[in-house]
N, C-alpha and C positions, 0 to 999 in steps of 0.2 A: 191036526198037524199042527197049522201055522203055530199053534202055543208053544210048542218046543221049538221051532224056531226059532224064535222069536229070543227065546230064554236062554240057548244057546250062544245066541249072538249077542245076547246082553253078559252073558260069563264072559265071552270071548273079549270084549270090550272091557270090560270090567278089568279083567286080567293081563290087558293091554297095557292101562291104564297105573298099575299095579309096578306092572314090568318097564314102563317108563320113569315113572314118581322114583323104585328101587335105583337103574341109571342113573338118573340127574342128583340124586344124593351120593350116590358112590363119587362120581365124577368130580361133586363138587368140594366130599370128603378129602377125598386123598387130592385133592390140587391143594387145597386151601385152608385145613384145617392144621395140620403141621404151622405152619407158614401164622396159623392164631393162634395155637399155643406157644410158640416162642413170641410171639410181640410181647403175649400174657406174663410171659415168664420174665421180657427184658426188664416191664413194668415191677415186678418183685425185686428185681437188682436196681430198679432205681429208687424206690422205696426204701428196701433195706440200705442202702445208700444213704438219704437223707435222716435218717435213724442216724445211722454211724455217724455221720458229718455233725449234726446239731450236737452228740455226746462229745465227741470231740473240739470242736469248737466254746463247748459249755464245760470242755476240764472233767467230765462227769465220765469218759471211757472206757475208768476201771471199775465204776462203781457198783457194788454188783447186782444195783437194778434195772443198769445196763446192761448186763452179765444174762439176766434172766429175761430179759427183752427179746433180744439180738441172738438170745436159745432159742428161741420158743419160736419165730422169722424164720431161722435157720432148718430147721425140726419141720417146722411145716412144711416149708417147702422145697425139703432133700435136697440143703445148701453146704456147700464147706464156707468157711470166712477164714479170713487171716487177716490180721489187725498185727503191724509194724511200725515201733515207738516208733523215735528219730533219729534214733542210733541205726535202728536197720534189724534189732532182736525186734523174733515173736513177742507182742504184746496179752495176743489173746486169739485162741481159735477157738472153732464151733466146727462142727459137722464129723465125718470120718476121709472125706475126700484130703486131705490136707496134706498128704506129703505128695505127693502130685504136681495139685498146686504148688508147690515150692517147687518142688522138677521144670515145670513148664513155665513156671517163672524167670527163672532161672532163666532156661531155653532162651527166652524173648531177651533177656539181660543181655545174654553171650552176642544173640546174635545183632543186638544194638539193634534191634527195628520191630515194630509192632505188628507189621504186615508181613513179614517177611514167614509164608508158610499160612498164614491165618487170614481170618475174612473180617473185616473193618465193620460190623456193624452197624457200631452208636458212639459218634466222638459227640461228648459237651466238655463245659470247662469246668474242669478236676478230676476225669472218667473216661474212660474208653473201654467199651465192650466188644470181646472179641469172639468169631466163634472157632473153635482151636479143633484137632486133631490131634491127638493119640494116637501114633504109631506105633507106639508099645501097648496101649491094652486095645486102639482096633478101635476109638470110642469120640464121640466127635463132642464141644462140650459151650458154655454159656461162659466168658470170663468177662468180669470185671477186672478193670484196673482202678487204683483211681488215688491220687493227695488228698487229705482232709484237709479240714482248714484248723485246722490246732498244728499239725504237720506232721502224723503219723501215713502212713501208705496199707490200703487195699485190697487186699486180693479176697474175690466171692467167685463161687464157681456155681452150676451144675449140669448136671446130663444132662444130653438132650435123648441119647437112647429111651428113656422114660419116655421121654415125648412124643418120640416117630413109633414106642411100642403100643401107646395108649390111643395113636390114630390109625395105625394097625388092626387093631382089635374093635376099636369102636366100628371102622369098616368093616368088617368080618362080621357084627354083631347086626348091623344095619343088615348084607343077604343073608343072612339070615332069619333071624325077623323078616322081611323080604317074600323071602322063599316059604320060610311057614304061615303065611298067611293068605300065601298063593296056594298052599295048600288043604285050607281050612275051608277056601273061597271055592 
């Protein structure tokens, strides 16, 4: 009889530990994963800025090699990019959201204030990164506005919706796997 009682007690302890571990993972992921992914994506923007700025300084911004390299970066990272020449004309675009980027850019230019309704995430010498909300699409974006070493302007942007969706999906996955494990045990 004691063997059954010890087995039941052991099972209850294991279930409790698993449930606490699931709760701990869910709390951690729900509070920190989105910020972590945003931080990672900001680094991608900064790395892409370095590539574009180096090409601008070297005068290779219109070369085919540069275009291939920047296309790889934008496609892999689901970003959109626009480079304006010194006269303000679009010299190069990459990505699918360039029309929306131009609209958001001109909205900021017309307001005369980068932080007007936008959250300034990071400012460094040569660029500013904003978290913007597009009311028309009801979507948040992380956008970099930069002046390049060769005199060109740069806009890069990516949607934050994919990051939020990915964090939510991963949280649901952790809960699903935890419950399945509890059922198996």
